[in-house]
Structures are given as C-alpha cells and as structure tokens.
C-alpha atoms as an extended CHARMM CRD file, in Angstrom:
* protein
*
        87  EXT
         1         1  MET       CA             62.3720000000      111.9810000000       82.5150000000  PROA      1               0.0000000000
         2         2  ALA       CA             62.8160000000      108.9140000000       80.3570000000  PROA      2               0.0000000000
         3         3  ARG       CA             61.3380000000      105.9730000000       82.2080000000  PROA      3               0.0000000000
         4         4  THR       CA             64.1880000000      103.7210000000       81.1210000000  PROA      4               0.0000000000
         5         5  CYS       CA             67.2150000000      105.8820000000       81.9650000000  PROA      5               0.0000000000
         6         6  HSD       CA             68.7900000000      104.3240000000       85.0440000000  PROA      6               0.0000000000
         7         7  ALA       CA             71.4560000000      107.0540000000       85.2960000000  PROA      7               0.0000000000
         8         8  ALA       CA             68.7940000000      109.7620000000       85.4670000000  PROA      8               0.0000000000
         9         9  TYR       CA             67.1040000000      107.9950000000       88.3850000000  PROA      9               0.0000000000
        10        10  SER       CA             70.4730000000      107.6220000000       90.0980000000  PROA      10              0.0000000000
        11        11  ASN       CA             71.2560000000      111.3090000000       89.6790000000  PROA      11              0.0000000000
        12        12  ARG       CA             67.8260000000      112.3420000000       90.8750000000  PROA      12              0.0000000000
        13        13  ALA       CA             68.2200000000      110.0370000000       93.8930000000  PROA      13              0.0000000000
        14        14  ALA       CA             71.4370000000      111.9070000000       94.7190000000  PROA      14              0.0000000000
        15        15  CYS       CA             69.6380000000      115.2430000000       94.4360000000  PROA      15              0.0000000000
        16        16  HSD       CA             66.7650000000      114.0810000000       96.6500000000  PROA      16              0.0000000000
        17        17  THR       CA             69.2840000000      112.7750000000       99.1880000000  PROA      17              0.0000000000
        18        18  HSD       CA             71.1060000000      116.1100000000       99.2550000000  PROA      18              0.0000000000
        19        19  LEU       CA             67.7870000000      117.8690000000       99.8420000000  PROA      19              0.0000000000
        20        20  GLY       CA             66.8120000000      115.4620000000      102.6140000000  PROA      20              0.0000000000
        21        21  ALA       CA             63.9050000000      113.9890000000      100.6370000000  PROA      21              0.0000000000
        22        22  PHE       CA             64.8610000000      110.4610000000      101.6320000000  PROA      22              0.0000000000
        23        23  ALA       CA             61.6410000000      108.6940000000      100.6280000000  PROA      23              0.0000000000
        24        24  ALA       CA             61.9020000000      110.0970000000       97.0930000000  PROA      24              0.0000000000
        25        25  ALA       CA             65.6240000000      109.3010000000       96.9890000000  PROA      25              0.0000000000
        26        26  LEU       CA             65.0110000000      105.7010000000       97.9870000000  PROA      26              0.0000000000
        27        27  GLU       CA             62.2580000000      105.3530000000       95.4020000000  PROA      27              0.0000000000
        28        28  ASP       CA             64.5520000000      106.6330000000       92.6440000000  PROA      28              0.0000000000
        29        29  ALA       CA             67.4620000000      104.4500000000       93.7690000000  PROA      29              0.0000000000
        30        30  GLU       CA             65.2260000000      101.3890000000       93.7020000000  PROA      30              0.0000000000
        31        31  ARG       CA             63.9380000000      102.3350000000       90.2450000000  PROA      31              0.0000000000
        32        32  CYS       CA             67.5420000000      102.6890000000       89.0760000000  PROA      32              0.0000000000
        33        33  ILE       CA             68.3230000000       99.1940000000       90.3810000000  PROA      33              0.0000000000
        34        34  ALA       CA             65.2260000000       97.7510000000       88.7270000000  PROA      34              0.0000000000
        35        35  LEU       CA             66.2150000000       99.2670000000       85.3850000000  PROA      35              0.0000000000
        36        36  GLU       CA             69.9100000000       98.3140000000       85.5610000000  PROA      36              0.0000000000
        37        37  PRO       CA             70.6820000000       95.7520000000       88.2600000000  PROA      37              0.0000000000
        38        38  ALA       CA             74.2430000000       95.3270000000       86.9550000000  PROA      38              0.0000000000
        39        39  TRP       CA             75.1990000000       98.9340000000       87.7970000000  PROA      39              0.0000000000
        40        40  SER       CA             76.6740000000       99.5570000000       91.2360000000  PROA      40              0.0000000000
        41        41  LYS       CA             75.6780000000      103.1990000000       91.6070000000  PROA      41              0.0000000000
        42        42  GLY       CA             72.0060000000      102.3770000000       92.1590000000  PROA      42              0.0000000000
        43        43  TYR       CA             72.9620000000      100.1700000000       95.0870000000  PROA      43              0.0000000000
        44        44  SER       CA             75.2840000000      102.8180000000       96.5210000000  PROA      44              0.0000000000
        45        45  ARG       CA             72.5210000000      105.4400000000       96.3010000000  PROA      45              0.0000000000
        46        46  LYS       CA             70.1150000000      103.0730000000       98.0630000000  PROA      46              0.0000000000
        47        47  GLY       CA             72.6380000000      102.1580000000      100.7430000000  PROA      47              0.0000000000
        48        48  HSD       CA             73.4940000000      105.8130000000      101.3460000000  PROA      48              0.0000000000
        49        49  VAL       CA             69.8620000000      106.7520000000      101.9330000000  PROA      49              0.0000000000
        50        50  GLU       CA             69.3600000000      103.7880000000      104.2350000000  PROA      50              0.0000000000
        51        51  LEU       CA             72.4230000000      104.7410000000      106.2790000000  PROA      51              0.0000000000
        52        52  LEU       CA             71.2500000000      108.3410000000      106.5710000000  PROA      52              0.0000000000
        53        53  THR       CA             67.8330000000      107.1690000000      107.7700000000  PROA      53              0.0000000000
        54        54  LYS       CA             69.4970000000      104.7410000000      110.2130000000  PROA      54              0.0000000000
        55        55  GLU       CA             68.0390000000      101.7050000000      108.4530000000  PROA      55              0.0000000000
        56        56  TYR       CA             71.3000000000       99.8400000000      108.9470000000  PROA      56              0.0000000000
        57        57  ALA       CA             69.9320000000       96.3300000000      108.4320000000  PROA      57              0.0000000000
        58        58  LYS       CA             68.4170000000       97.4330000000      105.1200000000  PROA      58              0.0000000000
        59        59  ALA       CA             71.5990000000       99.2110000000      104.0440000000  PROA      59              0.0000000000
        60        60  ARG       CA             73.8010000000       96.1670000000      104.4740000000  PROA      60              0.0000000000
        61        61  PRO       CA             72.5670000000       94.2010000000      101.4050000000  PROA      61              0.0000000000
        62        62  ALA       CA             72.8840000000       97.2700000000       99.1940000000  PROA      62              0.0000000000
        63        63  TRP       CA             76.4650000000       97.9100000000      100.2920000000  PROA      63              0.0000000000
        64        64  HSD       CA             77.2390000000       94.2170000000       99.9560000000  PROA      64              0.0000000000
        65        65  GLN       CA             76.2600000000       94.4870000000       96.2890000000  PROA      65              0.0000000000
        66        66  VAL       CA             78.5630000000       97.4830000000       95.8700000000  PROA      66              0.0000000000
        67        67  VAL       CA             81.4750000000       95.5160000000       97.3420000000  PROA      67              0.0000000000
        68        68  LEU       CA             80.7600000000       92.6220000000       94.9810000000  PROA      68              0.0000000000
        69        69  PHE       CA             80.8000000000       94.9720000000       91.9960000000  PROA      69              0.0000000000
        70        70  VAL       CA             84.1140000000       96.4760000000       93.1140000000  PROA      70              0.0000000000
        71        71  MET       CA             85.6660000000       93.0570000000       93.6250000000  PROA      71              0.0000000000
        72        72  ARG       CA             84.5150000000       91.9090000000       90.1740000000  PROA      72              0.0000000000
        73        73  SER       CA             85.8920000000       95.0720000000       88.6390000000  PROA      73              0.0000000000
        74        74  CYS       CA             89.2500000000       94.5850000000       90.3420000000  PROA      74              0.0000000000
        75        75  THR       CA             89.4210000000       90.9620000000       89.2770000000  PROA      75              0.0000000000
        76        76  SER       CA             88.6330000000       91.9230000000       85.7110000000  PROA      76              0.0000000000
        77        77  ALA       CA             91.2590000000       94.6860000000       85.7320000000  PROA      77              0.0000000000
        78        78  ALA       CA             93.8650000000       92.3360000000       87.1780000000  PROA      78              0.0000000000
        79        79  GLU       CA             93.1320000000       89.7630000000       84.4860000000  PROA      79              0.0000000000
        80        80  THR       CA             93.4270000000       92.2530000000       81.6470000000  PROA      80              0.0000000000
        81        81  GLN       CA             96.3410000000       94.2660000000       83.0140000000  PROA      81              0.0000000000
        82        82  GLY       CA             98.4800000000       91.5690000000       84.5990000000  PROA      82              0.0000000000
        83        83  ASN       CA             99.2830000000       91.9490000000       88.2790000000  PROA      83              0.0000000000
        84        84  TRP       CA             97.7020000000       95.3860000000       88.5450000000  PROA      84              0.0000000000
        85        85  PRO       CA             96.7340000000       95.9560000000       92.2050000000  PROA      85              0.0000000000
        86        86  CYS       CA             93.1990000000       97.1300000000       92.7850000000  PROA      86              0.0000000000
        87        87  PHE       CA             93.8470000000       99.0550000000       95.9940000000  PROA      87              0.0000000000
C-alpha cells in the first residue's frame, strides 16, 4: 500500500474493524489522521473502533472532530447556497 494514501488506510481500518482486528484498525485510523488531518473519515474510523472497544473517553475527542468537520461543511454549504439547511 502507498504509505501516503490516507484513504487506503481509512478503508483498511474499516476492514480491520469489520473483522474484529481492533488494534490494527486503530493503527490504520491513526495513520490516516496523521497523513490527512483535515479529513473527517479518519477520525470517524478511530472513534468507531474506540466505541467498539469501550474506550469511551478516548472516542470522545475523535467524534468531537467529526462534529466540527460536519459543522464547518454545513456552514460552508449555507454560505455558498444561501439559506440551505444542513439537517
């Protein structure tokens, strides 16, 4: 796998999660975040693994980042499309 492809690490994290290989999934999610910190999916992969492993305190910051990305996206869409509601 290309060492600089954040999407590949995200996808592999999803596969590891599905297989129950949570340590490998977390490692790939963290690598995804390191490669592309401005992409929400890495944080959602990390938060998902941490929820499944009952690491709730660790999951909270990851999900907080996801919420921030969604809010920024909605704000941007509202600015470019008028009064377009996000939800």
